mmCIF file of the N, C-alpha and C atoms, coordinates in Angstrom:
data_MODEL
# 
_entry.id   MODEL 
# 
loop_
_atom_site.group_PDB 
_atom_site.id 
_atom_site.type_symbol 
_atom_site.label_atom_id 
_atom_site.label_alt_id 
_atom_site.label_comp_id 
_atom_site.label_asym_id 
_atom_site.label_entity_id 
_atom_site.label_seq_id 
_atom_site.pdbx_PDB_ins_code 
_atom_site.Cartn_x 
_atom_site.Cartn_y 
_atom_site.Cartn_z 
_atom_site.occupancy 
_atom_site.B_iso_or_equiv 
_atom_site.pdbx_formal_charge 
_atom_site.auth_seq_id 
_atom_site.auth_comp_id 
_atom_site.auth_asym_id 
_atom_site.auth_atom_id 
_atom_site.pdbx_PDB_model_num 
ATOM 1   N N  . MET A 1 1  ? -45.634 -32.256 -1.440 1.00 0.00 ? 1  MET A N  1 
ATOM 2   C CA . MET A 1 1  ? -46.237 -33.272 -2.288 1.00 0.00 ? 1  MET A CA 1 
ATOM 3   C C  . MET A 1 1  ? -47.740 -33.028 -2.325 1.00 0.00 ? 1  MET A C  1 
ATOM 4   N N  . GLN A 1 2  ? -48.299 -33.046 -3.498 1.00 0.00 ? 2  GLN A N  1 
ATOM 5   C CA . GLN A 1 2  ? -49.746 -32.951 -3.628 1.00 0.00 ? 2  GLN A CA 1 
ATOM 6   C C  . GLN A 1 2  ? -50.293 -34.346 -3.920 1.00 0.00 ? 2  GLN A C  1 
ATOM 7   N N  . TYR A 1 3  ? -51.405 -34.676 -3.274 1.00 0.00 ? 3  TYR A N  1 
ATOM 8   C CA . TYR A 1 3  ? -52.012 -35.988 -3.445 1.00 0.00 ? 3  TYR A CA 1 
ATOM 9   C C  . TYR A 1 3  ? -53.512 -35.795 -3.637 1.00 0.00 ? 3  TYR A C  1 
ATOM 10  N N  . GLN A 1 4  ? -54.078 -36.506 -4.614 1.00 0.00 ? 4  GLN A N  1 
ATOM 11  C CA . GLN A 1 4  ? -55.516 -36.451 -4.871 1.00 0.00 ? 4  GLN A CA 1 
ATOM 12  C C  . GLN A 1 4  ? -56.132 -37.802 -4.560 1.00 0.00 ? 4  GLN A C  1 
ATOM 13  N N  . TYR A 1 5  ? -57.270 -37.765 -3.885 1.00 0.00 ? 5  TYR A N  1 
ATOM 14  C CA . TYR A 1 5  ? -57.948 -38.983 -3.439 1.00 0.00 ? 5  TYR A CA 1 
ATOM 15  C C  . TYR A 1 5  ? -59.421 -38.898 -3.815 1.00 0.00 ? 5  TYR A C  1 
ATOM 16  N N  . LYS A 1 6  ? -59.962 -39.989 -4.334 1.00 0.00 ? 6  LYS A N  1 
ATOM 17  C CA . LYS A 1 6  ? -61.381 -40.074 -4.683 1.00 0.00 ? 6  LYS A CA 1 
ATOM 18  C C  . LYS A 1 6  ? -62.121 -40.789 -3.544 1.00 0.00 ? 6  LYS A C  1 
ATOM 19  N N  . PRO A 1 7  ? -62.875 -40.057 -2.731 1.00 0.00 ? 7  PRO A N  1 
ATOM 20  C CA . PRO A 1 7  ? -63.599 -40.670 -1.619 1.00 0.00 ? 7  PRO A CA 1 
ATOM 21  C C  . PRO A 1 7  ? -64.697 -41.616 -2.104 1.00 0.00 ? 7  PRO A C  1 
ATOM 22  N N  . LYS A 1 8  ? -65.044 -42.546 -1.241 1.00 0.00 ? 8  LYS A N  1 
ATOM 23  C CA . LYS A 1 8  ? -66.091 -43.526 -1.545 1.00 0.00 ? 8  LYS A CA 1 
ATOM 24  C C  . LYS A 1 8  ? -67.143 -43.498 -0.441 1.00 0.00 ? 8  LYS A C  1 
ATOM 25  N N  . GLY A 1 9  ? -68.420 -43.478 -0.831 1.00 0.00 ? 9  GLY A N  1 
ATOM 26  C CA . GLY A 1 9  ? -69.508 -43.576 0.128  1.00 0.00 ? 9  GLY A CA 1 
ATOM 27  C C  . GLY A 1 9  ? -69.881 -42.284 0.829  1.00 0.00 ? 9  GLY A C  1 
ATOM 28  N N  . VAL A 1 10 ? -69.384 -41.137 0.319  1.00 0.00 ? 10 VAL A N  1 
ATOM 29  C CA . VAL A 1 10 ? -69.706 -39.842 0.915  1.00 0.00 ? 10 VAL A CA 1 
ATOM 30  C C  . VAL A 1 10 ? -70.076 -38.840 -0.170 1.00 0.00 ? 10 VAL A C  1 
ATOM 31  N N  . CYS A 1 11 ? -70.507 -37.659 0.239  1.00 0.00 ? 11 CYS A N  1 
ATOM 32  C CA . CYS A 1 11 ? -70.932 -36.634 -0.719 1.00 0.00 ? 11 CYS A CA 1 
ATOM 33  C C  . CYS A 1 11 ? -69.762 -35.962 -1.428 1.00 0.00 ? 11 CYS A C  1 
ATOM 34  N N  . SER A 1 12 ? -68.622 -35.838 -0.764 1.00 0.00 ? 12 SER A N  1 
ATOM 35  C CA . SER A 1 12 ? -67.485 -35.180 -1.424 1.00 0.00 ? 12 SER A CA 1 
ATOM 36  C C  . SER A 1 12 ? -66.977 -36.063 -2.562 1.00 0.00 ? 12 SER A C  1 
ATOM 37  N N  . ARG A 1 13 ? -66.482 -35.403 -3.622 1.00 0.00 ? 13 ARG A N  1 
ATOM 38  C CA . ARG A 1 13 ? -66.051 -36.124 -4.817 1.00 0.00 ? 13 ARG A CA 1 
ATOM 39  C C  . ARG A 1 13 ? -64.538 -36.277 -4.899 1.00 0.00 ? 13 ARG A C  1 
ATOM 40  N N  . GLU A 1 14 ? -63.812 -35.416 -4.190 1.00 0.00 ? 14 GLU A N  1 
ATOM 41  C CA . GLU A 1 14 ? -62.357 -35.483 -4.242 1.00 0.00 ? 14 GLU A CA 1 
ATOM 42  C C  . GLU A 1 14 ? -61.778 -34.791 -3.013 1.00 0.00 ? 14 GLU A C  1 
ATOM 43  N N  . ILE A 1 15 ? -60.624 -35.273 -2.559 1.00 0.00 ? 15 ILE A N  1 
ATOM 44  C CA . ILE A 1 15 ? -59.863 -34.635 -1.494 1.00 0.00 ? 15 ILE A CA 1 
ATOM 45  C C  . ILE A 1 15 ? -58.465 -34.374 -2.050 1.00 0.00 ? 15 ILE A C  1 
ATOM 46  N N  . VAL A 1 16 ? -58.040 -33.120 -1.972 1.00 0.00 ? 16 VAL A N  1 
ATOM 47  C CA . VAL A 1 16 ? -56.710 -32.740 -2.449 1.00 0.00 ? 16 VAL A CA 1 
ATOM 48  C C  . VAL A 1 16 ? -55.868 -32.368 -1.228 1.00 0.00 ? 16 VAL A C  1 
ATOM 49  N N  . LEU A 1 17 ? -54.753 -33.074 -1.055 1.00 0.00 ? 17 LEU A N  1 
ATOM 50  C CA . LEU A 1 17 ? -53.852 -32.848 0.069  1.00 0.00 ? 17 LEU A CA 1 
ATOM 51  C C  . LEU A 1 17 ? -52.576 -32.188 -0.426 1.00 0.00 ? 17 LEU A C  1 
ATOM 52  N N  . ASP A 1 18 ? -52.063 -31.270 0.359  1.00 0.00 ? 18 ASP A N  1 
ATOM 53  C CA . ASP A 1 18 ? -50.731 -30.727 0.131  1.00 0.00 ? 18 ASP A CA 1 
ATOM 54  C C  . ASP A 1 18 ? -49.949 -31.034 1.396  1.00 0.00 ? 18 ASP A C  1 
ATOM 55  N N  . MET A 1 19 ? -48.898 -31.843 1.257  1.00 0.00 ? 19 MET A N  1 
ATOM 56  C CA . MET A 1 19 ? -48.148 -32.300 2.414  1.00 0.00 ? 19 MET A CA 1 
ATOM 57  C C  . MET A 1 19 ? -46.674 -31.980 2.270  1.00 0.00 ? 19 MET A C  1 
ATOM 58  N N  . ASP A 1 20 ? -46.049 -31.758 3.405  1.00 0.00 ? 20 ASP A N  1 
ATOM 59  C CA . ASP A 1 20 ? -44.610 -31.562 3.498  1.00 0.00 ? 20 ASP A CA 1 
ATOM 60  C C  . ASP A 1 20 ? -44.103 -32.675 4.404  1.00 0.00 ? 20 ASP A C  1 
ATOM 61  N N  . GLY A 1 21 ? -43.644 -33.757 3.797  1.00 0.00 ? 21 GLY A N  1 
ATOM 62  C CA . GLY A 1 21 ? -43.289 -34.938 4.583  1.00 0.00 ? 21 GLY A CA 1 
ATOM 63  C C  . GLY A 1 21 ? -44.543 -35.517 5.204  1.00 0.00 ? 21 GLY A C  1 
ATOM 64  N N  . ASP A 1 22 ? -44.565 -35.593 6.545  1.00 0.00 ? 22 ASP A N  1 
ATOM 65  C CA . ASP A 1 22 ? -45.756 -36.129 7.215  1.00 0.00 ? 22 ASP A CA 1 
ATOM 66  C C  . ASP A 1 22 ? -46.618 -35.019 7.821  1.00 0.00 ? 22 ASP A C  1 
ATOM 67  N N  . VAL A 1 23 ? -46.348 -33.766 7.449  1.00 0.00 ? 23 VAL A N  1 
ATOM 68  C CA . VAL A 1 23 ? -47.135 -32.637 7.952  1.00 0.00 ? 23 VAL A CA 1 
ATOM 69  C C  . VAL A 1 23 ? -48.097 -32.171 6.858  1.00 0.00 ? 23 VAL A C  1 
ATOM 70  N N  . ILE A 1 24 ? -49.348 -31.994 7.244  1.00 0.00 ? 24 ILE A N  1 
ATOM 71  C CA . ILE A 1 24 ? -50.384 -31.544 6.315  1.00 0.00 ? 24 ILE A CA 1 
ATOM 72  C C  . ILE A 1 24 ? -50.289 -30.033 6.178  1.00 0.00 ? 24 ILE A C  1 
ATOM 73  N N  . ARG A 1 25 ? -50.060 -29.554 4.975  1.00 0.00 ? 25 ARG A N  1 
ATOM 74  C CA . ARG A 1 25 ? -50.031 -28.110 4.729  1.00 0.00 ? 25 ARG A CA 1 
ATOM 75  C C  . ARG A 1 25 ? -51.435 -27.583 4.449  1.00 0.00 ? 25 ARG A C  1 
ATOM 76  N N  . SER A 1 26 ? -52.203 -28.322 3.634  1.00 0.00 ? 26 SER A N  1 
ATOM 77  C CA . SER A 1 26 ? -53.585 -27.913 3.367  1.00 0.00 ? 26 SER A CA 1 
ATOM 78  C C  . SER A 1 26 ? -54.394 -29.113 2.901  1.00 0.00 ? 26 SER A C  1 
ATOM 79  N N  . VAL A 1 27 ? -55.706 -28.992 3.082  1.00 0.00 ? 27 VAL A N  1 
ATOM 80  C CA . VAL A 1 27 ? -56.676 -29.997 2.627  1.00 0.00 ? 27 VAL A CA 1 
ATOM 81  C C  . VAL A 1 27 ? -57.786 -29.236 1.922  1.00 0.00 ? 27 VAL A C  1 
ATOM 82  N N  . HIS A 1 28 ? -58.195 -29.742 0.766  1.00 0.00 ? 28 HIS A N  1 
ATOM 83  C CA . HIS A 1 28 ? -59.303 -29.136 0.034  1.00 0.00 ? 28 HIS A CA 1 
ATOM 84  C C  . HIS A 1 28 ? -60.259 -30.245 -0.391 1.00 0.00 ? 28 HIS A C  1 
ATOM 85  N N  . PHE A 1 29 ? -61.505 -30.138 0.066  1.00 0.00 ? 29 PHE A N  1 
ATOM 86  C CA . PHE A 1 29 ? -62.549 -31.081 -0.334 1.00 0.00 ? 29 PHE A CA 1 
ATOM 87  C C  . PHE A 1 29 ? -63.302 -30.497 -1.522 1.00 0.00 ? 29 PHE A C  1 
ATOM 88  N N  . ILE A 1 30 ? -63.568 -31.330 -2.525 1.00 0.00 ? 30 ILE A N  1 
ATOM 89  C CA . ILE A 1 30 ? -64.425 -30.954 -3.648 1.00 0.00 ? 30 ILE A CA 1 
ATOM 90  C C  . ILE A 1 30 ? -65.772 -31.614 -3.375 1.00 0.00 ? 30 ILE A C  1 
ATOM 91  N N  . GLY A 1 31 ? -66.799 -30.783 -3.204 1.00 0.00 ? 31 GLY A N  1 
ATOM 92  C CA . GLY A 1 31 ? -68.115 -31.303 -2.864 1.00 0.00 ? 31 GLY A CA 1 
ATOM 93  C C  . GLY A 1 31 ? -68.229 -31.567 -1.370 1.00 0.00 ? 31 GLY A C  1 
ATOM 94  N N  . GLY A 1 32 ? -69.352 -32.128 -0.979 1.00 0.00 ? 32 GLY A N  1 
ATOM 95  C CA . GLY A 1 32 ? -69.596 -32.398 0.429  1.00 0.00 ? 32 GLY A CA 1 
ATOM 96  C C  . GLY A 1 32 ? -70.253 -31.212 1.117  1.00 0.00 ? 32 GLY A C  1 
ATOM 97  N N  . CYS A 1 33 ? -70.432 -31.321 2.409  1.00 0.00 ? 33 CYS A N  1 
ATOM 98  C CA . CYS A 1 33 ? -71.045 -30.255 3.213  1.00 0.00 ? 33 CYS A CA 1 
ATOM 99  C C  . CYS A 1 33 ? -69.996 -29.180 3.455  1.00 0.00 ? 33 CYS A C  1 
ATOM 100 N N  . SER A 1 34 ? -70.157 -28.055 2.816  1.00 0.00 ? 34 SER A N  1 
ATOM 101 C CA . SER A 1 34 ? -69.120 -27.026 2.758  1.00 0.00 ? 34 SER A CA 1 
ATOM 102 C C  . SER A 1 34 ? -68.590 -26.611 4.126  1.00 0.00 ? 34 SER A C  1 
ATOM 103 N N  . GLY A 1 35 ? -69.457 -26.300 5.052  1.00 0.00 ? 35 GLY A N  1 
ATOM 104 C CA . GLY A 1 35 ? -69.000 -25.858 6.371  1.00 0.00 ? 35 GLY A CA 1 
ATOM 105 C C  . GLY A 1 35 ? -68.229 -26.936 7.102  1.00 0.00 ? 35 GLY A C  1 
ATOM 106 N N  . ASN A 1 36 ? -68.738 -28.161 7.052  1.00 0.00 ? 36 ASN A N  1 
ATOM 107 C CA . ASN A 1 36 ? -68.066 -29.259 7.744  1.00 0.00 ? 36 ASN A CA 1 
ATOM 108 C C  . ASN A 1 36 ? -66.708 -29.570 7.123  1.00 0.00 ? 36 ASN A C  1 
ATOM 109 N N  . THR A 1 37 ? -66.652 -29.639 5.807  1.00 0.00 ? 37 THR A N  1 
ATOM 110 C CA . THR A 1 37 ? -65.376 -29.982 5.174  1.00 0.00 ? 37 THR A CA 1 
ATOM 111 C C  . THR A 1 37 ? -64.357 -28.858 5.332  1.00 0.00 ? 37 THR A C  1 
ATOM 112 N N  . GLN A 1 38 ? -64.809 -27.599 5.302  1.00 0.00 ? 38 GLN A N  1 
ATOM 113 C CA . GLN A 1 38 ? -63.889 -26.485 5.537  1.00 0.00 ? 38 GLN A CA 1 
ATOM 114 C C  . GLN A 1 38 ? -63.348 -26.536 6.967  1.00 0.00 ? 38 GLN A C  1 
ATOM 115 N N  . GLY A 1 39 ? -64.212 -26.884 7.920  1.00 0.00 ? 39 GLY A N  1 
ATOM 116 C CA . GLY A 1 39 ? -63.787 -26.979 9.312  1.00 0.00 ? 39 GLY A CA 1 
ATOM 117 C C  . GLY A 1 39 ? -62.774 -28.091 9.525  1.00 0.00 ? 39 GLY A C  1 
ATOM 118 N N  . VAL A 1 40 ? -63.044 -29.247 8.969  1.00 0.00 ? 40 VAL A N  1 
ATOM 119 C CA . VAL A 1 40 ? -62.115 -30.379 9.085  1.00 0.00 ? 40 VAL A CA 1 
ATOM 120 C C  . VAL A 1 40 ? -60.781 -30.021 8.437  1.00 0.00 ? 40 VAL A C  1 
ATOM 121 N N  . ALA A 1 41 ? -60.834 -29.398 7.268  1.00 0.00 ? 41 ALA A N  1 
ATOM 122 C CA . ALA A 1 41 ? -59.614 -29.013 6.559  1.00 0.00 ? 41 ALA A CA 1 
ATOM 123 C C  . ALA A 1 41 ? -58.797 -28.017 7.382  1.00 0.00 ? 41 ALA A C  1 
ATOM 124 N N  . ALA A 1 42 ? -59.462 -27.031 7.990  1.00 0.00 ? 42 ALA A N  1 
ATOM 125 C CA . ALA A 1 42 ? -58.756 -26.028 8.790  1.00 0.00 ? 42 ALA A CA 1 
ATOM 126 C C  . ALA A 1 42 ? -58.115 -26.656 10.024 1.00 0.00 ? 42 ALA A C  1 
ATOM 127 N N  . LEU A 1 43 ? -58.812 -27.593 10.645 1.00 0.00 ? 43 LEU A N  1 
ATOM 128 C CA . LEU A 1 43 ? -58.267 -28.246 11.838 1.00 0.00 ? 43 LEU A CA 1 
ATOM 129 C C  . LEU A 1 43 ? -57.085 -29.155 11.507 1.00 0.00 ? 43 LEU A C  1 
ATOM 130 N N  . ALA A 1 44 ? -57.069 -29.728 10.307 1.00 0.00 ? 44 ALA A N  1 
ATOM 131 C CA . ALA A 1 44 ? -55.993 -30.646 9.915  1.00 0.00 ? 44 ALA A CA 1 
ATOM 132 C C  . ALA A 1 44 ? -54.725 -29.910 9.501  1.00 0.00 ? 44 ALA A C  1 
ATOM 133 N N  . ALA A 1 45 ? -54.858 -28.699 8.987  1.00 0.00 ? 45 ALA A N  1 
ATOM 134 C CA . ALA A 1 45 ? -53.704 -27.953 8.466  1.00 0.00 ? 45 ALA A CA 1 
ATOM 135 C C  . ALA A 1 45 ? -52.666 -27.726 9.561  1.00 0.00 ? 45 ALA A C  1 
ATOM 136 N N  . GLY A 1 46 ? -51.415 -28.035 9.235  1.00 0.00 ? 46 GLY A N  1 
ATOM 137 C CA . GLY A 1 46 ? -50.309 -27.848 10.167 1.00 0.00 ? 46 GLY A CA 1 
ATOM 138 C C  . GLY A 1 46 ? -50.055 -29.000 11.115 1.00 0.00 ? 46 GLY A C  1 
ATOM 139 N N  . LYS A 1 47 ? -50.914 -30.009 11.065 1.00 0.00 ? 47 LYS A N  1 
ATOM 140 C CA . LYS A 1 47 ? -50.794 -31.157 11.965 1.00 0.00 ? 47 LYS A CA 1 
ATOM 141 C C  . LYS A 1 47 ? -50.055 -32.309 11.287 1.00 0.00 ? 47 LYS A C  1 
ATOM 142 N N  . LYS A 1 48 ? -49.515 -33.210 12.108 1.00 0.00 ? 48 LYS A N  1 
ATOM 143 C CA . LYS A 1 48 ? -48.928 -34.438 11.583 1.00 0.00 ? 48 LYS A CA 1 
ATOM 144 C C  . LYS A 1 48 ? -50.050 -35.335 11.082 1.00 0.00 ? 48 LYS A C  1 
ATOM 145 N N  . ALA A 1 49 ? -49.817 -35.964 9.955  1.00 0.00 ? 49 ALA A N  1 
ATOM 146 C CA . ALA A 1 49 ? -50.824 -36.841 9.364  1.00 0.00 ? 49 ALA A CA 1 
ATOM 147 C C  . ALA A 1 49 ? -51.225 -37.940 10.336 1.00 0.00 ? 49 ALA A C  1 
ATOM 148 N N  . SER A 1 50 ? -50.280 -38.515 11.051 1.00 0.00 ? 50 SER A N  1 
ATOM 149 C CA . SER A 1 50 ? -50.592 -39.611 11.982 1.00 0.00 ? 50 SER A CA 1 
ATOM 150 C C  . SER A 1 50 ? -51.547 -39.156 13.079 1.00 0.00 ? 50 SER A C  1 
ATOM 151 N N  . ASP A 1 51 ? -51.419 -37.923 13.551 1.00 0.00 ? 51 ASP A N  1 
ATOM 152 C CA . ASP A 1 51 ? -52.331 -37.410 14.577 1.00 0.00 ? 51 ASP A CA 1 
ATOM 153 C C  . ASP A 1 51 ? -53.740 -37.223 14.033 1.00 0.00 ? 51 ASP A C  1 
ATOM 154 N N  . VAL A 1 52 ? -53.835 -36.738 12.804 1.00 0.00 ? 52 VAL A N  1 
ATOM 155 C CA . VAL A 1 52 ? -55.143 -36.533 12.177 1.00 0.00 ? 52 VAL A CA 1 
ATOM 156 C C  . VAL A 1 52 ? -55.798 -37.880 11.889 1.00 0.00 ? 52 VAL A C  1 
ATOM 157 N N  . ILE A 1 53 ? -55.016 -38.849 11.430 1.00 0.00 ? 53 ILE A N  1 
ATOM 158 C CA . ILE A 1 53 ? -55.551 -40.189 11.176 1.00 0.00 ? 53 ILE A CA 1 
ATOM 159 C C  . ILE A 1 53 ? -56.141 -40.760 12.457 1.00 0.00 ? 53 ILE A C  1 
ATOM 160 N N  . LYS A 1 54 ? -55.410 -40.674 13.562 1.00 0.00 ? 54 LYS A N  1 
ATOM 161 C CA . LYS A 1 54 ? -55.903 -41.194 14.849 1.00 0.00 ? 54 LYS A CA 1 
ATOM 162 C C  . LYS A 1 54 ? -57.214 -40.536 15.254 1.00 0.00 ? 54 LYS A C  1 
ATOM 163 N N  . ALA A 1 55 ? -57.329 -39.230 15.021 1.00 0.00 ? 55 ALA A N  1 
ATOM 164 C CA . ALA A 1 55 ? -58.513 -38.495 15.436 1.00 0.00 ? 55 ALA A CA 1 
ATOM 165 C C  . ALA A 1 55 ? -59.736 -38.776 14.564 1.00 0.00 ? 55 ALA A C  1 
ATOM 166 N N  . LEU A 1 56 ? -59.530 -39.010 13.276 1.00 0.00 ? 56 LEU A N  1 
ATOM 167 C CA . LEU A 1 56 ? -60.659 -39.091 12.340 1.00 0.00 ? 56 LEU A CA 1 
ATOM 168 C C  . LEU A 1 56 ? -61.032 -40.498 11.894 1.00 0.00 ? 56 LEU A C  1 
ATOM 169 N N  . ASP A 1 57 ? -60.134 -41.449 12.030 1.00 0.00 ? 57 ASP A N  1 
ATOM 170 C CA . ASP A 1 57 ? -60.369 -42.815 11.551 1.00 0.00 ? 57 ASP A CA 1 
ATOM 171 C C  . ASP A 1 57 ? -61.612 -43.423 12.190 1.00 0.00 ? 57 ASP A C  1 
ATOM 172 N N  . GLY A 1 58 ? -62.521 -43.890 11.352 1.00 0.00 ? 58 GLY A N  1 
ATOM 173 C CA . GLY A 1 58 ? -63.701 -44.604 11.834 1.00 0.00 ? 58 GLY A CA 1 
ATOM 174 C C  . GLY A 1 58 ? -64.915 -43.751 12.121 1.00 0.00 ? 58 GLY A C  1 
ATOM 175 N N  . ILE A 1 59 ? -64.820 -42.422 11.947 1.00 0.00 ? 59 ILE A N  1 
ATOM 176 C CA . ILE A 1 59 ? -65.988 -41.564 12.169 1.00 0.00 ? 59 ILE A CA 1 
ATOM 177 C C  . ILE A 1 59 ? -67.033 -41.876 11.103 1.00 0.00 ? 59 ILE A C  1 
ATOM 178 N N  . ARG A 1 60 ? -68.276 -41.989 11.551 1.00 0.00 ? 60 ARG A N  1 
ATOM 179 C CA . ARG A 1 60 ? -69.378 -42.307 10.642 1.00 0.00 ? 60 ARG A CA 1 
ATOM 180 C C  . ARG A 1 60 ? -70.267 -41.095 10.444 1.00 0.00 ? 60 ARG A C  1 
ATOM 181 N N  . CYS A 1 61 ? -70.984 -41.075 9.333  1.00 0.00 ? 61 CYS A N  1 
ATOM 182 C CA . CYS A 1 61 ? -71.958 -40.022 9.042  1.00 0.00 ? 61 CYS A CA 1 
ATOM 183 C C  . CYS A 1 61 ? -73.338 -40.682 9.003  1.00 0.00 ? 61 CYS A C  1 
ATOM 184 N N  . GLY A 1 62 ? -74.108 -40.481 10.051 1.00 0.00 ? 62 GLY A N  1 
ATOM 185 C CA . GLY A 1 62 ? -75.433 -41.101 10.125 1.00 0.00 ? 62 GLY A CA 1 
ATOM 186 C C  . GLY A 1 62 ? -75.338 -42.609 10.008 1.00 0.00 ? 62 GLY A C  1 
ATOM 187 N N  . ALA A 1 63 ? -76.117 -43.192 9.110  1.00 0.00 ? 63 ALA A N  1 
ATOM 188 C CA . ALA A 1 63 ? -76.132 -44.645 8.929  1.00 0.00 ? 63 ALA A CA 1 
ATOM 189 C C  . ALA A 1 63 ? -75.017 -45.133 8.003  1.00 0.00 ? 63 ALA A C  1 
ATOM 190 N N  . LYS A 1 64 ? -74.283 -44.201 7.410  1.00 0.00 ? 64 LYS A N  1 
ATOM 191 C CA . LYS A 1 64 ? -73.190 -44.594 6.512  1.00 0.00 ? 64 LYS A CA 1 
ATOM 192 C C  . LYS A 1 64 ? -72.048 -45.203 7.324  1.00 0.00 ? 64 LYS A C  1 
ATOM 193 N N  . SER A 1 65 ? -71.295 -46.075 6.709  1.00 0.00 ? 65 SER A N  1 
ATOM 194 C CA . SER A 1 65 ? -70.167 -46.714 7.392  1.00 0.00 ? 65 SER A CA 1 
ATOM 195 C C  . SER A 1 65 ? -68.908 -45.846 7.365  1.00 0.00 ? 65 SER A C  1 
ATOM 196 N N  . THR A 1 66 ? -68.995 -44.661 6.771  1.00 0.00 ? 66 THR A N  1 
ATOM 197 C CA . THR A 1 66 ? -67.849 -43.761 6.656  1.00 0.00 ? 66 THR A CA 1 
ATOM 198 C C  . THR A 1 66 ? -68.346 -42.321 6.718  1.00 0.00 ? 66 THR A C  1 
ATOM 199 N N  . SER A 1 67 ? -67.434 -41.376 6.571  1.00 0.00 ? 67 SER A N  1 
ATOM 200 C CA . SER A 1 67 ? -67.760 -39.951 6.578  1.00 0.00 ? 67 SER A CA 1 
ATOM 201 C C  . SER A 1 67 ? -66.639 -39.218 5.844  1.00 0.00 ? 67 SER A C  1 
ATOM 202 N N  . CYS A 1 68 ? -66.826 -37.931 5.602  1.00 0.00 ? 68 CYS A N  1 
ATOM 203 C CA . CYS A 1 68 ? -65.734 -37.162 4.980  1.00 0.00 ? 68 CYS A CA 1 
ATOM 204 C C  . CYS A 1 68 ? -64.485 -37.143 5.869  1.00 0.00 ? 68 CYS A C  1 
ATOM 205 N N  . PRO A 1 69 ? -64.621 -36.962 7.202  1.00 0.00 ? 69 PRO A N  1 
ATOM 206 C CA . PRO A 1 69 ? -63.420 -37.043 8.034  1.00 0.00 ? 69 PRO A CA 1 
ATOM 207 C C  . PRO A 1 69 ? -62.747 -38.417 7.954  1.00 0.00 ? 69 PRO A C  1 
ATOM 208 N N  . ASP A 1 70 ? -63.534 -39.489 7.958  1.00 0.00 ? 70 ASP A N  1 
ATOM 209 C CA . ASP A 1 70 ? -62.965 -40.834 7.834  1.00 0.00 ? 70 ASP A CA 1 
ATOM 210 C C  . ASP A 1 70 ? -62.270 -40.997 6.480  1.00 0.00 ? 70 ASP A C  1 
ATOM 211 N N  . GLN A 1 71 ? -62.873 -40.468 5.427  1.00 0.00 ? 71 GLN A N  1 
ATOM 212 C CA . GLN A 1 71 ? -62.255 -40.551 4.100  1.00 0.00 ? 71 GLN A CA 1 
ATOM 213 C C  . GLN A 1 71 ? -60.952 -39.751 4.055  1.00 0.00 ? 71 GLN A C  1 
ATOM 214 N N  . LEU A 1 72 ? -60.884 -38.640 4.796  1.00 0.00 ? 72 LEU A N  1 
ATOM 215 C CA . LEU A 1 72 ? -59.633 -37.890 4.887  1.00 0.00 ? 72 LEU A CA 1 
ATOM 216 C C  . LEU A 1 72 ? -58.563 -38.757 5.547  1.00 0.00 ? 72 LEU A C  1 
ATOM 217 N N  . SER A 1 73 ? -58.931 -39.491 6.584  1.00 0.00 ? 73 SER A N  1 
ATOM 218 C CA . SER A 1 73 ? -57.938 -40.369 7.229  1.00 0.00 ? 73 SER A CA 1 
ATOM 219 C C  . SER A 1 73 ? -57.444 -41.429 6.250  1.00 0.00 ? 73 SER A C  1 
ATOM 220 N N  . ARG A 1 74 ? -58.322 -41.943 5.410  1.00 0.00 ? 74 ARG A N  1 
ATOM 221 C CA . ARG A 1 74 ? -57.922 -42.939 4.411  1.00 0.00 ? 74 ARG A CA 1 
ATOM 222 C C  . ARG A 1 74 ? -57.014 -42.315 3.351  1.00 0.00 ? 74 ARG A C  1 
ATOM 223 N N  . ALA A 1 75 ? -57.345 -41.083 2.944  1.00 0.00 ? 75 ALA A N  1 
ATOM 224 C CA . ALA A 1 75 ? -56.510 -40.374 1.967  1.00 0.00 ? 75 ALA A CA 1 
ATOM 225 C C  . ALA A 1 75 ? -55.106 -40.154 2.531  1.00 0.00 ? 75 ALA A C  1 
ATOM 226 N N  . LEU A 1 76 ? -55.025 -39.776 3.793  1.00 0.00 ? 76 LEU A N  1 
ATOM 227 C CA . LEU A 1 76 ? -53.729 -39.549 4.427  1.00 0.00 ? 76 LEU A CA 1 
ATOM 228 C C  . LEU A 1 76 ? -52.920 -40.835 4.513  1.00 0.00 ? 76 LEU A C  1 
ATOM 229 N N  . LYS A 1 77 ? -53.583 -41.938 4.847  1.00 0.00 ? 77 LYS A N  1 
ATOM 230 C CA . LYS A 1 77 ? -52.882 -43.237 4.895  1.00 0.00 ? 77 LYS A CA 1 
ATOM 231 C C  . LYS A 1 77 ? -52.287 -43.565 3.528  1.00 0.00 ? 77 LYS A C  1 
ATOM 232 N N  . GLU A 1 78 ? -53.068 -43.386 2.462  1.00 0.00 ? 78 GLU A N  1 
ATOM 233 C CA . GLU A 1 78 ? -52.576 -43.673 1.121  1.00 0.00 ? 78 GLU A CA 1 
ATOM 234 C C  . GLU A 1 78 ? -51.418 -42.748 0.746  1.00 0.00 ? 78 GLU A C  1 
ATOM 235 N N  . ALA A 1 79 ? -51.559 -41.472 1.078  1.00 0.00 ? 79 ALA A N  1 
ATOM 236 C CA . ALA A 1 79 ? -50.504 -40.516 0.743  1.00 0.00 ? 79 ALA A CA 1 
ATOM 237 C C  . ALA A 1 79 ? -49.208 -40.878 1.460  1.00 0.00 ? 79 ALA A C  1 
ATOM 238 N N  . LEU A 1 80 ? -49.295 -41.270 2.724  1.00 0.00 ? 80 LEU A N  1 
ATOM 239 C CA . LEU A 1 80 ? -48.092 -41.659 3.466  1.00 0.00 ? 80 LEU A CA 1 
ATOM 240 C C  . LEU A 1 80 ? -47.458 -42.918 2.896  1.00 0.00 ? 80 LEU A C  1 
ATOM 241 N N  . ASN A 1 81 ? -48.284 -43.844 2.410  1.00 0.00 ? 81 ASN A N  1 
ATOM 242 C CA . ASN A 1 81 ? -47.758 -45.092 1.826  1.00 0.00 ? 81 ASN A CA 1 
ATOM 243 C C  . ASN A 1 81 ? -47.082 -44.856 0.492  1.00 0.00 ? 81 ASN A C  1 
ATOM 244 N N  . GLN A 1 82 ? -47.398 -43.760 -0.187 1.00 0.00 ? 82 GLN A N  1 
ATOM 245 C CA . GLN A 1 82 ? -46.776 -43.457 -1.478 1.00 0.00 ? 82 GLN A CA 1 
ATOM 246 C C  . GLN A 1 82 ? -45.454 -42.735 -1.357 1.00 0.00 ? 82 GLN A C  1 
ATOM 247 N N  . LYS A 1 83 ? -45.130 -42.288 -0.150 1.00 0.00 ? 83 LYS A N  1 
ATOM 248 C CA . LYS A 1 83 ? -43.861 -41.561 0.053  1.00 0.00 ? 83 LYS A CA 1 
ATOM 249 C C  . LYS A 1 83 ? -42.667 -42.431 -0.245 1.00 0.00 ? 83 LYS A C  1 
# 
């Protein structure tokens, strides 16, 4: 299943997920800090969505109330709810 999510409050403009059930096959961020988003995407690939959500939920970027990793956790929650 492919899922597209529009992040809010961060530099990235879109997160594209490819999932097989509750396992993340790939993550692609459009925009954002390239090295950081590539690293987060690589670490998430092959993992259960619930494990990634637990690890990333609530991470902040500086004074912002969210971050690209936190937005990925929100995208995963939405994708799981649409199953």
